VOVO-607608 format. One record per residue (C-alpha): residue in three letters; x, y, z. Coordinates in nm, 3 decimals, padded with zeros to 5 digits. Example, Ala and Ser with C-alpha at 12.3 -4.5 7.8 and 13.67 -1.06 7.14 Angstrom:
<r r="Ala" x="01.230" y="-00.450" z="00.780"/>
<r r="Ser" x="01.367" y="-00.106" z="00.714"/>
//
This chain:
<r r="Met" x="-00.278" y="01.096" z="02.025"/>
<r r="Leu" x="-00.525" y="01.291" z="01.828"/>
<r r="Asn" x="-00.901" y="01.238" z="01.856"/>
<r r="Phe" x="-01.053" y="00.996" z="01.590"/>
<r r="Thr" x="-01.335" y="00.774" z="01.501"/>
<r r="Tyr" x="-01.258" y="00.430" z="01.367"/>
<r r="His" x="-01.511" y="00.229" z="01.151"/>
<r r="Asn" x="-01.433" y="-00.046" z="00.895"/>
<r r="Pro" x="-01.705" y="-00.264" z="00.794"/>
<r r="Val" x="-01.538" y="-00.490" z="00.529"/>
<r r="Lys" x="-01.531" y="-00.854" z="00.561"/>
<r r="Ile" x="-01.189" y="-00.993" z="00.455"/>
<r r="Val" x="-01.172" y="-01.353" z="00.309"/>
<r r="Phe" x="-00.805" y="-01.417" z="00.287"/>
<r r="Gly" x="-00.620" y="-01.727" z="00.142"/>
<r r="Arg" x="-00.594" y="-02.010" z="-00.139"/>
<r r="Gly" x="-00.921" y="-02.101" z="-00.298"/>
<r r="Ser" x="-01.109" y="-01.808" z="-00.127"/>
<r r="Ile" x="-01.289" y="-01.724" z="-00.459"/>
<r r="Ala" x="-01.489" y="-02.036" z="-00.406"/>
<r r="Gln" x="-01.663" y="-01.847" z="-00.102"/>
<r r="Leu" x="-01.856" y="-01.596" z="-00.328"/>
<r r="Pro" x="-02.192" y="-01.781" z="-00.321"/>
<r r="Arg" x="-02.184" y="-01.718" z="00.066"/>
<r r="Leu" x="-02.090" y="-01.372" z="00.039"/>
<r r="Val" x="-02.311" y="-01.242" z="-00.238"/>
<r r="Pro" x="-02.682" y="-01.225" z="-00.165"/>
<r r="Ala" x="-02.850" y="-01.523" z="-00.333"/>
<r r="Asp" x="-03.112" y="-01.307" z="-00.514"/>
<r r="Ala" x="-02.868" y="-01.031" z="-00.625"/>
<r r="Lys" x="-02.835" y="-00.931" z="-00.996"/>
<r r="Ile" x="-02.480" y="-00.899" z="-01.028"/>
<r r="Leu" x="-02.255" y="-00.676" z="-01.259"/>
<r r="Met" x="-01.896" y="-00.785" z="-01.274"/>
<r r="Ile" x="-01.643" y="-00.497" z="-01.319"/>
<r r="Tyr" x="-01.312" y="-00.575" z="-01.446"/>
<r r="Gly" x="-01.017" y="-00.428" z="-01.649"/>
<r r="Gly" x="-00.822" y="-00.526" z="-01.972"/>
<r r="Gly" x="-00.883" y="-00.886" z="-01.947"/>
<r r="Ser" x="-00.602" y="-01.022" z="-01.750"/>
<r r="Ile" x="-00.847" y="-01.204" z="-01.531"/>
<r r="Lys" x="-00.926" y="-01.425" z="-01.819"/>
<r r="Arg" x="-00.547" y="-01.506" z="-01.888"/>
<r r="Asn" x="-00.468" y="-01.589" z="-01.506"/>
<r r="Gly" x="-00.778" y="-01.811" z="-01.436"/>
<r r="Val" x="-00.956" y="-01.573" z="-01.211"/>
<r r="Tyr" x="-01.236" y="-01.504" z="-01.447"/>
<r r="Asp" x="-01.314" y="-01.892" z="-01.466"/>
<r r="Gln" x="-01.302" y="-01.918" z="-01.099"/>
<r r="Val" x="-01.529" y="-01.634" z="-01.032"/>
<r r="Ile" x="-01.789" y="-01.776" z="-01.300"/>
<r r="Ala" x="-01.759" y="-02.114" z="-01.158"/>
<r r="Ala" x="-01.831" y="-02.011" z="-00.799"/>
<r r="Leu" x="-02.147" y="-01.825" z="-00.915"/>
<r r="Lys" x="-02.264" y="-02.070" z="-01.154"/>
<r r="Arg" x="-02.622" y="-02.061" z="-00.999"/>
<r r="Asn" x="-02.626" y="-01.681" z="-01.035"/>
<r r="Pro" x="-02.403" y="-01.584" z="-01.323"/>
<r r="Pro" x="-02.301" y="-01.224" z="-01.343"/>
<r r="Ala" x="-02.313" y="-00.984" z="-01.623"/>
<r r="Glu" x="-02.019" y="-00.823" z="-01.737"/>
<r r="Phe" x="-01.879" y="-00.477" z="-01.795"/>
<r r="Gly" x="-01.489" y="-00.506" z="-01.889"/>
<r r="Gly" x="-01.239" y="-00.245" z="-02.025"/>
<r r="Ile" x="-01.174" y="-00.027" z="-01.714"/>
<r r="Glu" x="-00.836" y="00.142" z="-01.762"/>
<r r="Pro" x="-00.534" y="00.128" z="-01.516"/>
<r r="Asn" x="-00.657" y="00.477" z="-01.400"/>
<r r="Pro" x="-01.031" y="00.435" z="-01.430"/>
<r r="Arg" x="-01.171" y="00.697" z="-01.650"/>
<r r="Tyr" x="-01.489" y="00.889" z="-01.559"/>
<r r="Glu" x="-01.621" y="00.855" z="-01.944"/>
<r r="Thr" x="-01.572" y="00.469" z="-01.910"/>
<r r="Cys" x="-01.754" y="00.428" z="-01.582"/>
<r r="Leu" x="-02.046" y="00.643" z="-01.709"/>
<r r="Lys" x="-02.101" y="00.391" z="-01.969"/>
<r r="Ala" x="-02.126" y="00.124" z="-01.699"/>
<r r="Val" x="-02.377" y="00.337" z="-01.510"/>
<r r="Glu" x="-02.585" y="00.319" z="-01.822"/>
<r r="Gln" x="-02.575" y="-00.057" z="-01.818"/>
<r r="Val" x="-02.664" y="-00.082" z="-01.434"/>
<r r="Lys" x="-02.958" y="00.180" z="-01.485"/>
<r r="Ala" x="-03.091" y="00.018" z="-01.810"/>
<r r="Glu" x="-03.049" y="-00.362" z="-01.688"/>
<r r="Gly" x="-03.153" y="-00.295" z="-01.305"/>
<r r="Phe" x="-02.821" y="-00.439" z="-01.157"/>
<r r="Asp" x="-02.813" y="-00.429" z="-00.771"/>
<r r="Phe" x="-02.494" y="-00.566" z="-00.681"/>
<r r="Leu" x="-02.155" y="-00.478" z="-00.822"/>
<r r="Leu" x="-01.850" y="-00.718" z="-00.805"/>
<r r="Gly" x="-01.493" y="-00.542" z="-00.871"/>
<r r="Val" x="-01.232" y="-00.798" z="-00.994"/>
<r r="Gly" x="-00.900" y="-00.688" z="-01.049"/>
<r r="Gly" x="-00.670" y="-00.438" z="-00.884"/>
<r r="Gly" x="-00.760" y="-00.113" z="-00.738"/>
<r r="Ser" x="-00.851" y="00.051" z="-01.061"/>
<r r="Ser" x="-01.132" y="-00.199" z="-01.117"/>
<r r="Leu" x="-01.222" y="-00.179" z="-00.750"/>
<r r="Asp" x="-01.233" y="00.201" z="-00.754"/>
<r r="Ala" x="-01.437" y="00.200" z="-01.058"/>
<r r="Ala" x="-01.702" y="-00.033" z="-00.908"/>
<r r="Lys" x="-01.732" y="00.210" z="-00.610"/>
<r r="Phe" x="-01.793" y="00.520" z="-00.829"/>
<r r="Ile" x="-01.989" y="00.321" z="-01.051"/>
<r r="Ala" x="-02.211" y="00.210" z="-00.741"/>
<r r="Ala" x="-02.251" y="00.552" z="-00.631"/>
<r r="Ala" x="-02.308" y="00.725" z="-00.970"/>
<r r="Ser" x="-02.583" y="00.486" z="-01.042"/>
<r r="Val" x="-02.804" y="00.611" z="-00.773"/>
<r r="Tyr" x="-02.688" y="00.991" z="-00.774"/>
<r r="Lys" x="-02.974" y="01.229" z="-00.803"/>
<r r="Gly" x="-02.774" y="01.535" z="-00.936"/>
<r r="Lys" x="-02.703" y="01.599" z="-01.314"/>
<r r="Asn" x="-02.337" y="01.549" z="-01.296"/>
<r r="Pro" x="-02.173" y="01.241" z="-01.090"/>
<r r="Trp" x="-01.833" y="01.400" z="-01.112"/>
<r r="Asp" x="-01.955" y="01.654" z="-00.861"/>
<r r="Met" x="-01.898" y="01.353" z="-00.605"/>
<r r="Met" x="-01.533" y="01.401" z="-00.655"/>
<r r="Thr" x="-01.517" y="01.750" z="-00.547"/>
<r r="Asn" x="-01.810" y="01.741" z="-00.269"/>
<r r="Trp" x="-01.767" y="01.385" z="-00.091"/>
<r r="Ala" x="-02.097" y="01.473" z="00.091"/>
<r r="Arg" x="-02.270" y="01.418" z="-00.217"/>
<r r="Val" x="-02.182" y="01.041" z="-00.242"/>
<r r="Pro" x="-02.517" y="00.876" z="-00.173"/>
<r r="Ala" x="-02.607" y="00.682" z="00.127"/>
<r r="Asp" x="-02.790" y="00.414" z="-00.098"/>
<r r="Ser" x="-02.501" y="00.356" z="-00.310"/>
<r r="Leu" x="-02.521" y="00.001" z="-00.462"/>
<r r="Pro" x="-02.341" y="-00.261" z="-00.244"/>
<r r="Val" x="-01.995" y="-00.358" z="-00.385"/>
<r r="Gly" x="-01.788" y="-00.696" z="-00.325"/>
<r r="Cys" x="-01.420" y="-00.721" z="-00.444"/>
<r r="Val" x="-01.197" y="-01.006" z="-00.574"/>
<r r="Leu" x="-00.834" y="-00.854" z="-00.545"/>
<r r="Thr" x="-00.586" y="-00.949" z="-00.795"/>
<r r="Leu" x="-00.319" y="-00.668" z="-00.744"/>
<r r="Pro" x="-00.232" y="-00.556" z="-00.395"/>
<r r="Ala" x="-00.123" y="-00.181" z="-00.405"/>
<r r="Thr" x="-00.406" y="00.053" z="-00.341"/>
<r r="Gly" x="-00.584" y="-00.085" z="-00.027"/>
<r r="Ser" x="-00.898" y="00.002" z="-00.209"/>
<r r="Glu" x="-01.021" y="-00.344" z="-00.127"/>
<r r="Met" x="-01.076" y="-00.211" z="00.257"/>
<r r="Asn" x="-01.152" y="00.157" z="00.248"/>
<r r="Gly" x="-01.429" y="00.370" z="00.122"/>
<r r="Gly" x="-01.206" y="00.550" z="-00.131"/>
<r r="Ala" x="-01.204" y="00.568" z="-00.512"/>
<r r="Val" x="-00.987" y="00.749" z="-00.743"/>
<r r="Val" x="-01.116" y="00.838" z="-01.088"/>
<r r="Ser" x="-00.965" y="01.013" z="-01.391"/>
<r r="Arg" x="-01.156" y="01.243" z="-01.632"/>
<r r="Glu" x="-00.985" y="01.246" z="-01.972"/>
<r r="Glu" x="-01.188" y="01.575" z="-02.077"/>
<r r="Thr" x="-01.035" y="01.788" z="-01.820"/>
<r r="Lys" x="-00.711" y="01.599" z="-01.750"/>
<r r="Glu" x="-00.799" y="01.564" z="-01.380"/>
<r r="Lys" x="-00.740" y="01.285" z="-01.149"/>
<r r="Leu" x="-00.961" y="01.321" z="-00.823"/>
<r r="Phe" x="-01.098" y="01.093" z="-00.557"/>
<r r="Phe" x="-01.368" y="01.069" z="-00.270"/>
<r r="Asn" x="-01.359" y="00.875" z="00.036"/>
<r r="Ser" x="-01.694" y="00.789" z="00.179"/>
<r r="Pro" x="-01.855" y="00.553" z="00.440"/>
<r r="His" x="-02.094" y="00.469" z="00.185"/>
<r r="Ser" x="-01.850" y="00.316" z="-00.041"/>
<r r="Phe" x="-01.691" y="00.034" z="00.176"/>
<r r="Pro" x="-01.694" y="-00.305" z="00.006"/>
<r r="Arg" x="-01.923" y="-00.547" z="00.173"/>
<r r="Phe" x="-01.629" y="-00.802" z="00.131"/>
<r r="Ser" x="-01.296" y="-00.860" z="-00.025"/>
<r r="Ile" x="-01.139" y="-01.171" z="-00.132"/>
<r r="Leu" x="-00.763" y="-01.174" z="-00.106"/>
<r r="Asp" x="-00.604" y="-01.489" z="-00.268"/>
<r r="Pro" x="-00.234" y="-01.457" z="-00.287"/>
<r r="Glu" x="-00.223" y="-01.714" z="-00.584"/>
<r r="Thr" x="-00.412" y="-01.467" z="-00.817"/>
<r r="Thr" x="-00.112" y="-01.252" z="-00.816"/>
<r r="Tyr" x="00.150" y="-01.509" z="-00.931"/>
<r r="Thr" x="00.135" y="-01.399" z="-01.308"/>
<r r="Leu" x="00.152" y="-01.035" z="-01.209"/>
<r r="Pro" x="00.421" y="-00.855" z="-01.450"/>
<r r="Ser" x="00.702" y="-00.741" z="-01.229"/>
<r r="Arg" x="00.620" y="-00.376" z="-01.320"/>
<r r="Gln" x="00.287" y="-00.419" z="-01.151"/>
<r r="Thr" x="00.433" y="-00.609" z="-00.850"/>
<r r="Ala" x="00.688" y="-00.332" z="-00.785"/>
<r r="Asn" x="00.442" y="-00.050" z="-00.839"/>
<r r="Gly" x="00.229" y="-00.218" z="-00.570"/>
<r r="Val" x="00.514" y="-00.231" z="-00.328"/>
<r r="Val" x="00.570" y="00.135" z="-00.396"/>
<r r="Asp" x="00.239" y="00.245" z="-00.373"/>
<r r="Ala" x="00.169" y="00.057" z="-00.024"/>
<r r="Phe" x="00.519" y="00.186" z="00.104"/>
<r r="Ile" x="00.400" y="00.553" z="00.043"/>
<r r="His" x="00.052" y="00.501" z="00.149"/>
<r r="Thr" x="00.229" y="00.432" z="00.476"/>
<r r="Thr" x="00.457" y="00.736" z="00.480"/>
<r r="Glu" x="00.200" y="00.960" z="00.423"/>
<r r="Gln" x="00.054" y="00.863" z="00.757"/>
<r r="Tyr" x="00.377" y="00.801" z="00.945"/>
<r r="Leu" x="00.636" y="01.073" z="00.817"/>
<r r="Thr" x="00.460" y="01.393" z="00.947"/>
<r r="Phe" x="00.521" y="01.493" z="01.314"/>
<r r="Pro" x="00.488" y="01.293" z="01.650"/>
<r r="Ala" x="00.170" y="01.273" z="01.817"/>
<r r="Asp" x="00.251" y="01.030" z="02.104"/>
<r r="Ala" x="00.097" y="00.740" z="01.922"/>
<r r="Pro" x="00.356" y="00.482" z="01.972"/>
<r r="Leu" x="00.131" y="00.169" z="01.848"/>
<r r="Gln" x="00.029" y="00.357" z="01.520"/>
<r r="Asp" x="00.419" y="00.417" z="01.461"/>
<r r="Arg" x="00.528" y="00.069" z="01.505"/>
<r r="Gln" x="00.236" y="-00.069" z="01.308"/>
<r r="Ala" x="00.347" y="00.170" z="01.024"/>
<r r="Glu" x="00.717" y="00.076" z="01.060"/>
<r r="Ala" x="00.613" y="-00.304" z="01.060"/>
<r r="Ile" x="00.426" y="-00.242" z="00.734"/>
<r r="Leu" x="00.740" y="-00.073" z="00.579"/>
<r r="Leu" x="00.995" y="-00.329" z="00.722"/>
<r r="Thr" x="00.780" y="-00.615" z="00.577"/>
<r r="Leu" x="00.754" y="-00.436" z="00.239"/>
<r r="Ile" x="01.140" y="-00.400" z="00.223"/>
<r r="Glu" x="01.201" y="-00.762" z="00.303"/>
<r r="Glu" x="00.924" y="-00.923" z="00.099"/>
<r r="Gly" x="00.916" y="-00.691" z="-00.212"/>
<r r="Pro" x="01.253" y="-00.801" z="-00.371"/>
<r r="Lys" x="01.158" y="-01.162" z="-00.246"/>
<r r="Val" x="00.848" y="-01.154" z="-00.465"/>
<r r="Leu" x="01.031" y="-01.006" z="-00.757"/>
<r r="Ala" x="01.269" y="-01.274" z="-00.743"/>
<r r="Glu" x="01.024" y="-01.565" z="-00.663"/>
<r r="Pro" x="00.677" y="-01.493" z="-00.815"/>
<r r="Arg" x="00.522" y="-01.791" z="-00.708"/>
<r r="Asn" x="00.640" y="-01.781" z="-00.341"/>
<r r="Tyr" x="00.310" y="-01.798" z="-00.165"/>
<r r="Asp" x="00.412" y="-01.671" z="00.155"/>
<r r="Ala" x="00.583" y="-01.373" z="00.034"/>
<r r="Arg" x="00.287" y="-01.276" z="-00.190"/>
<r r="Ala" x="00.056" y="-01.329" z="00.098"/>
<r r="Asn" x="00.287" y="-01.101" z="00.314"/>
<r r="Leu" x="00.282" y="-00.843" z="00.021"/>
<r r="Met" x="-00.090" y="-00.845" z="-00.006"/>
<r r="Trp" x="-00.171" y="-00.801" z="00.361"/>
<r r="Cys" x="00.082" y="-00.522" z="00.378"/>
<r r="Ala" x="-00.111" y="-00.334" z="00.090"/>
<r r="Thr" x="-00.436" y="-00.375" z="00.254"/>
<r r="Gln" x="-00.295" y="-00.279" z="00.618"/>
<r r="Ala" x="-00.142" y="00.049" z="00.455"/>
<r r="Leu" x="-00.482" y="00.199" z="00.368"/>
<r r="Asn" x="-00.767" y="00.054" z="00.567"/>
<r r="Gly" x="-00.746" y="00.353" z="00.824"/>
<r r="Leu" x="-00.602" y="00.194" z="01.106"/>
<r r="Ile" x="-00.234" y="00.310" z="01.112"/>
<r r="Gly" x="-00.389" y="00.667" z="01.026"/>
<r r="Ser" x="-00.601" y="00.673" z="01.330"/>
<r r="Gly" x="-00.509" y="00.946" z="01.579"/>
<r r="Val" x="-00.212" y="01.067" z="01.390"/>
<r r="Pro" x="-00.153" y="01.370" z="01.150"/>
<r r="Gln" x="-00.165" y="01.273" z="00.786"/>
<r r="Asp" x="00.021" y="01.433" z="00.485"/>
<r r="Trp" x="-00.102" y="01.333" z="00.125"/>
<r r="Ala" x="00.066" y="01.593" z="-00.052"/>
<r r="Thr" x="00.267" y="01.337" z="-00.249"/>
<r r="His" x="-00.045" y="01.178" z="-00.361"/>
<r r="Ala" x="-00.200" y="01.525" z="-00.455"/>
<r r="Met" x="00.112" y="01.615" z="-00.658"/>
<r r="Gly" x="00.137" y="01.240" z="-00.815"/>
<r r="His" x="-00.244" y="01.247" z="-00.930"/>
<r r="Glu" x="-00.160" y="01.548" z="-01.127"/>
<r r="Leu" x="00.143" y="01.383" z="-01.302"/>
<r r="Thr" x="-00.071" y="01.076" z="-01.383"/>
<r r="Ala" x="-00.340" y="01.276" z="-01.488"/>
<r r="Leu" x="-00.136" y="01.489" z="-01.739"/>
<r r="Tyr" x="00.114" y="01.235" z="-01.859"/>
<r r="Gly" x="-00.018" y="00.902" z="-01.790"/>
<r r="Ile" x="00.258" y="00.727" z="-01.554"/>
<r r="Asp" x="00.165" y="00.483" z="-01.335"/>
<r r="His" x="00.030" y="00.591" z="-00.984"/>
<r r="Ala" x="00.319" y="00.433" z="-00.818"/>
<r r="Gln" x="00.562" y="00.583" z="-01.038"/>
<r r="Ser" x="00.431" y="00.938" z="-01.002"/>
<r r="Leu" x="00.452" y="00.878" z="-00.611"/>
<r r="Ala" x="00.790" y="00.765" z="-00.651"/>
<r r="Val" x="00.895" y="01.089" z="-00.845"/>
<r r="Val" x="00.745" y="01.289" z="-00.576"/>
<r r="Leu" x="00.840" y="01.149" z="-00.220"/>
<r r="Pro" x="01.214" y="01.181" z="-00.215"/>
<r r="Gly" x="01.183" y="01.549" z="-00.300"/>
<r r="Met" x="00.896" y="01.604" z="-00.057"/>
<r r="Leu" x="01.091" y="01.447" z="00.233"/>
<r r="Arg" x="01.419" y="01.663" z="00.129"/>
<r r="His" x="01.200" y="01.971" z="00.110"/>
<r r="Gln" x="01.028" y="01.909" z="00.444"/>
<r r="Arg" x="01.309" y="01.747" z="00.637"/>
<r r="Glu" x="01.322" y="02.014" z="00.903"/>
<r r="Arg" x="00.935" y="02.000" z="01.000"/>
<r r="Lys" x="00.937" y="01.611" z="00.967"/>
<r r="Arg" x="01.298" y="01.582" z="01.140"/>
<r r="Ala" x="01.141" y="01.400" z="01.447"/>
<r r="Lys" x="00.975" y="01.149" z="01.259"/>
<r r="Leu" x="01.261" y="01.102" z="00.976"/>
<r r="Leu" x="01.509" y="01.039" z="01.258"/>
<r r="Gln" x="01.263" y="00.781" z="01.401"/>
<r r="Tyr" x="01.225" y="00.624" z="01.045"/>
<r r="Ala" x="01.607" y="00.638" z="01.002"/>
<r r="Glu" x="01.683" y="00.435" z="01.303"/>
<r r="Arg" x="01.380" y="00.192" z="01.317"/>
<r r="Val" x="01.331" y="00.098" z="00.947"/>
<r r="Trp" x="01.667" y="00.157" z="00.808"/>
<r r="Gln" x="01.880" y="00.088" z="01.119"/>
<r r="Leu" x="02.078" y="00.422" z="01.075"/>
<r r="Arg" x="02.216" y="00.526" z="01.407"/>
<r r="Asp" x="02.570" y="00.663" z="01.337"/>
<r r="Gly" x="02.654" y="01.007" z="01.235"/>
<r r="Asn" x="02.489" y="01.323" z="01.313"/>
<r r="Glu" x="02.123" y="01.396" z="01.272"/>
<r r="Glu" x="02.134" y="01.565" z="00.952"/>
<r r="Ala" x="02.342" y="01.268" z="00.800"/>
<r r="Arg" x="02.115" y="01.039" z="00.925"/>
<r r="Val" x="01.823" y="01.215" z="00.787"/>
<r r="Ala" x="01.980" y="01.251" z="00.463"/>
<r r="Arg" x="02.097" y="00.872" z="00.440"/>
<r r="Ala" x="01.730" y="00.763" z="00.502"/>
<r r="Ile" x="01.583" y="00.977" z="00.240"/>
<r r="Glu" x="01.850" y="00.821" z="00.001"/>
<r r="Arg" x="01.776" y="00.477" z="00.130"/>
<r r="Thr" x="01.414" y="00.518" z="00.041"/>
<r r="Glu" x="01.476" y="00.621" z="-00.317"/>
<r r="Glu" x="01.743" y="00.360" z="-00.366"/>
<r r="Phe" x="01.479" y="00.103" z="-00.248"/>
<r r="Phe" x="01.244" y="00.212" z="-00.526"/>
<r r="Arg" x="01.509" y="00.210" z="-00.805"/>
<r r="Ser" x="01.606" y="-00.121" z="-00.693"/>
<r r="Leu" x="01.241" y="-00.237" z="-00.770"/>
<r r="Gly" x="01.268" y="-00.103" z="-01.110"/>
<r r="Val" x="01.078" y="00.225" z="-01.019"/>
<r r="Gly" x="01.215" y="00.548" z="-01.142"/>
<r r="Thr" x="01.221" y="00.833" z="-00.903"/>
<r r="Arg" x="01.279" y="01.123" z="-01.141"/>
<r r="Leu" x="01.064" y="01.311" z="-01.395"/>
<r r="Ser" x="01.336" y="01.224" z="-01.651"/>
<r r="Asp" x="01.294" y="00.867" z="-01.604"/>
<r r="Tyr" x="00.941" y="00.896" z="-01.765"/>
<r r="Asp" x="01.033" y="01.174" z="-02.039"/>
<r r="Ile" x="00.807" y="01.420" z="-01.866"/>
<r r="Pro" x="00.909" y="01.764" z="-01.960"/>
<r r="Ala" x="01.055" y="02.045" z="-01.745"/>
<r r="Glu" x="00.733" y="02.240" z="-01.792"/>
<r r="Ala" x="00.547" y="01.969" z="-01.590"/>
<r r="Val" x="00.670" y="02.137" z="-01.261"/>
<r r="Glu" x="00.500" y="02.496" z="-01.334"/>
<r r="Leu" x="00.171" y="02.320" z="-01.460"/>
<r r="Val" x="00.118" y="02.078" z="-01.172"/>
<r r="Ala" x="00.207" y="02.372" z="-00.918"/>
<r r="Ser" x="-00.047" y="02.616" z="-01.094"/>
<r r="Arg" x="-00.320" y="02.331" z="-01.111"/>
<r r="Leu" x="-00.289" y="02.241" z="-00.741"/>
<r r="Glu" x="-00.300" y="02.616" z="-00.656"/>
<r r="Lys" x="-00.622" y="02.669" z="-00.874"/>
<r r="Arg" x="-00.795" y="02.386" z="-00.684"/>
<r r="Arg" x="-00.704" y="02.568" z="-00.341"/>
<r r="Met" x="-00.606" y="02.228" z="-00.232"/>
<r r="Lys" x="-00.442" y="02.247" z="00.144"/>
<r r="Leu" x="-00.150" y="02.041" z="00.113"/>
<r r="Gly" x="00.076" y="01.861" z="00.372"/>
<r r="Glu" x="00.009" y="01.765" z="00.723"/>
<r r="His" x="00.008" y="02.129" z="00.810"/>
<r r="Gln" x="-00.196" y="02.231" z="00.523"/>
<r r="Asp" x="00.007" y="02.507" z="00.417"/>
<r r="Leu" x="00.232" y="02.398" z="00.127"/>
<r r="Thr" x="00.252" y="02.687" z="-00.131"/>
<r r="Glu" x="00.279" y="02.704" z="-00.522"/>
<r r="Asn" x="00.633" y="02.752" z="-00.481"/>
<r r="Asp" x="00.690" y="02.471" z="-00.235"/>
<r r="Val" x="00.525" y="02.264" z="-00.498"/>
<r r="Lys" x="00.770" y="02.376" z="-00.761"/>
<r r="Glu" x="01.075" y="02.310" z="-00.523"/>
<r r="Ile" x="00.958" y="01.964" z="-00.416"/>
<r r="Leu" x="00.934" y="01.847" z="-00.773"/>
<r r="Thr" x="01.289" y="01.977" z="-00.873"/>
<r r="Leu" x="01.474" y="01.909" z="-00.540"/>
<r r="Arg" x="01.729" y="01.625" z="-00.568"/>
<r r="Lys" x="01.982" y="01.542" z="-00.293"/>
//
């Protein structure tokens, strides 16, 4: 097992009716700005629950956060925070609203000229970032229990992220009932997102970390079981709860402690989203199968373990088991209605060259060995079985 430091200060409040606990979680004298997206929280009743819970200290509001939160929109919220003196941000919604709240919390006290600098140098995230609380309505990104935030910049067509110990939420409320009315596309995206968060930390190379491996495998198996169930039965509380907790566990740092991590799939996926606007999970589903096929020799030991423990593939030679495990992964995504090819989203062929060149210009160290080249990226994006 590799050396690691693990620290996660987020208080999780899970279950039915948990939004009512907001008054005990937000400081009584806080001046609150609620950050949310396109208005779904007003249609599904979450907005009313938050307002009712905070009736003694009503929050001001900043709505309109995009599905991939834009830097330009976040800066408008920063202006509001500074102008009106808010000292507590409450992100309500999915990962985009939560990420935006974290970025706004940091940018509001950032001393430099350009807050975007935090996305390229995480050390610049201020230690005195404003406190953030979360009410989660879309399980997917794990943002409710980590210090990461992903933001897109329209001007430069960039989608970057920071990860800082100063950006952990103080608390996150997870009520599975808030996810009942999610469109099937968002539910499916959440399953895929959590699945690939897990594989980025699991499908690398052995590090003699059997506990982390089995924790990751448990998340993957639960997603395979519960994902289709939730799509078939949107108001199945237990299935929704299991999915929500899986997504949180997939990216709260626990399964990645002491093991090598990849994240090249995310780097390529972010470029596809920034350039062509496809959903985050869709971009990951496009990249991962090619990534696993391209890196199958270097990932062989873990792919064989994945084939046996997750997909129960024990017959045939090693090459056949690895190939079938990757096929089963892609089949699972497609069974949820999530496409796995660039053509599924009408993305032109020139995207391959463009993504590869942009990553090369950023000198990003890709993969668990940090040595994937521009040509590797091209091959991954075009490799099919």
